[in-house]
C-alpha positions in Angstrom: 75.4 83.6 168.4 78.4 81.9 166.7 76.3 81.4 164.0 74.7 85.3 164.2 78.5 86.0 163.8 79.2 83.5 160.6 76.1 84.8 158.7 76.8 88.7 159.3 81.2 87.9 158.2 79.3 86.3 155.4 76.7 89.1 154.6 79.7 91.5 154.3 81.4 89.2 152.6 79.4 88.9 149.7 78.5 93.1 149.8 82.1 93.4 149.5 81.9 91.3 146.8 79.1 92.7 144.2 80.1 95.9 145.0 83.7 95.0 143.7 82.0 93.1 140.5 80.4 96.7 140.0 82.8 99.2 140.6 85.3 97.2 138.0 82.5 97.0 135.3 82.1 100.6 136.1 85.9 101.4 135.6 86.6 99.2 132.1 83.0 100.8 130.9 84.6 104.0 131.5 87.6 102.8 129.6 85.7 102.0 126.6 83.9 104.6 126.6 87.6 106.6 126.0 87.7 105.1 122.2 85.5 106.3 119.4 83.0 103.6 118.6 81.5 105.1 115.3 83.8 103.7 113.2 83.0 100.1 112.7 86.2 97.7 114.4 87.5 95.2 111.1 87.8 91.8 112.5 90.5 90.7 109.6 92.8 94.0 110.8 94.7 92.0 113.9 95.2 89.1 111.8 97.7 91.4 109.9 99.9 92.9 112.6 100.7 88.7 113.6 104.9 89.7 112.8 104.7 92.6 115.2 102.8 91.0 118.1 104.2 87.7 120.1 107.2 87.5 122.4 110.1 89.9 121.2 113.2 90.8 123.0 113.0 94.3 123.9 115.1 97.5 124.2 114.3 100.5 125.9 116.8 102.6 126.4 116.2 106.6 127.5 117.1 109.0 129.7 113.6 107.5 131.4 113.0 103.9 131.1 115.8 101.7 131.1 115.0 98.0 129.2 116.4 95.0 128.2 114.8 91.7 128.0 112.0 89.2 126.8 108.3 91.2 126.4 105.2 90.0 125.3 103.1 92.4 122.6 99.6 91.9 122.0 97.0 94.0 120.4 93.6 94.5 121.3 91.0 96.8 119.7 91.6 99.0 122.5 95.0 98.9 123.5 98.7 97.7 122.5 99.6 95.7 125.8 103.8 95.0 126.6 104.1 92.9 129.2 107.3 93.4 130.6 110.0 90.4 132.0 113.6 90.1 133.4 115.0 86.7 133.8 111.9 85.4 132.9 109.5 87.2 136.0 107.0 88.9 135.1 107.8 92.9 136.3 105.4 95.2 134.9 103.1 95.9 132.1 103.1 98.7 129.9 99.6 99.6 127.8 99.4 102.3 125.3 95.6 103.2 124.4 94.3 105.8 122.3 95.2 108.7 124.4 97.8 107.5 126.9 100.2 105.4 128.4 99.7 103.4 131.6 102.9 102.2 133.2 102.2 99.8 136.3 98.6 101.4 136.9 100.3 104.8 136.4 98.6 106.9 133.6 99.6 110.1 131.4 98.5 111.6 128.2 100.5 110.0 125.2 102.1 113.6 124.0 103.9 114.4 128.0 104.6 110.6 127.7 106.5 110.3 124.0 107.8 113.7 125.2 109.5 112.3 128.5 110.7 109.3 126.9 111.9 111.0 123.4 112.6 114.2 124.3 111.9 117.0 121.9 111.8 115.3 118.7 108.9 113.9 119.2 104.5 113.3 119.5 101.7 111.4 120.8 101.2 108.7 118.1 105.3 108.3 118.4 104.5 104.9 120.2 102.7 103.4 118.4 104.3 103.8 115.2 106.9 102.4 116.4 105.1 99.3 117.8 102.9 99.0 114.6 105.9 99.4 112.8 104.5 101.7 110.8 106.2 105.0 109.3 107.0 107.4 112.0 106.9 111.3 111.5 104.9 111.0 108.0 107.1 109.2 106.3 109.9 111.6 106.3 113.3 110.5 104.4 111.7 107.2 103.6 113.7 105.0 101.1 114.4 101.0 100.7 117.2 99.1 101.2 118.5 96.6 98.5 118.4 94.2 101.0 114.3 95.1 101.4 115.4 97.2 105.1 112.6 100.4 105.2 114.6 103.5 106.5 114.2 106.4 107.2 117.4 108.6 108.0 116.8 112.4 108.7 117.6 115.2 110.7 114.7 117.2 113.0 115.6 120.5 115.2 119.5 119.5 114.6 118.8 116.0 116.0 119.4 113.0 113.8 117.1 110.1 113.4 117.4 107.1 111.8 114.6 104.4 112.1 114.1 100.8 110.3 111.9 98.3 109.7 111.5 94.4 108.4 109.4 91.4 109.2 112.6 90.6 112.0 112.7 93.7 113.9 111.7 97.3 113.7 114.7 99.9 115.3 114.2 103.7 116.0 117.5 105.9 117.0 117.7 109.4 117.9 121.6 109.1 117.1 122.3 113.1 118.6 120.4 112.0 122.0 121.6 108.3 122.0 117.6 107.0 122.5 117.1 103.5 121.0 114.1 101.4 121.1 114.7 98.3 119.2 111.5 95.1 118.9 113.5 91.7 117.7 111.7 88.8 116.9 112.6 86.3 119.7 112.3 82.0 118.9 112.3 80.0 122.3 115.5 77.7 122.0 113.9 73.8 121.4 114.3 72.6 125.0 114.9 68.2 123.5 117.6 68.6 120.8 118.3 65.2 118.9 120.5 63.1 120.6 123.3 62.4 119.0 123.6 58.8 120.5 120.2 57.3 118.6 121.8 58.1 114.6 
């Protein structure tokens, strides 16, 4: 009787495991099907994003989200992945795909999420453009300062927008509404400083 119950329990566990694997695989295939497969993927394109990926000091100050701490930004062929940390502990993940923005598994269409976070002066791909450090609003008001900072400053729908980019940081500000997204390079401190007594 005991071996029969053990075999029955083992059989149920195997069945549940196999069904979980198939649903996970099906979910992944559904996720991949959202993206256009007709365009060839350039394997070298992700290498050009080295200056915008990695560990960053991230500030998000919007009416919907307030965050200031470390984040790890990664790019895949399917999405922008932002892993959020607070005092070294993972607290969540933000994923920006072709059509949606997801936080902790809750997803919304990009245009709706952009309007909720940035307000009226926004568009669906504004997240992508900021994280990719690309021109926003079609390059409106673009100029290069003497220091080599790409700057866009313009007025749109009575709201003043400032956007700056260098290899060290990306800064988006809606000066009228007080909305800020800042992405700065972060280097971990040297945990083995030189010993002054060994000179």
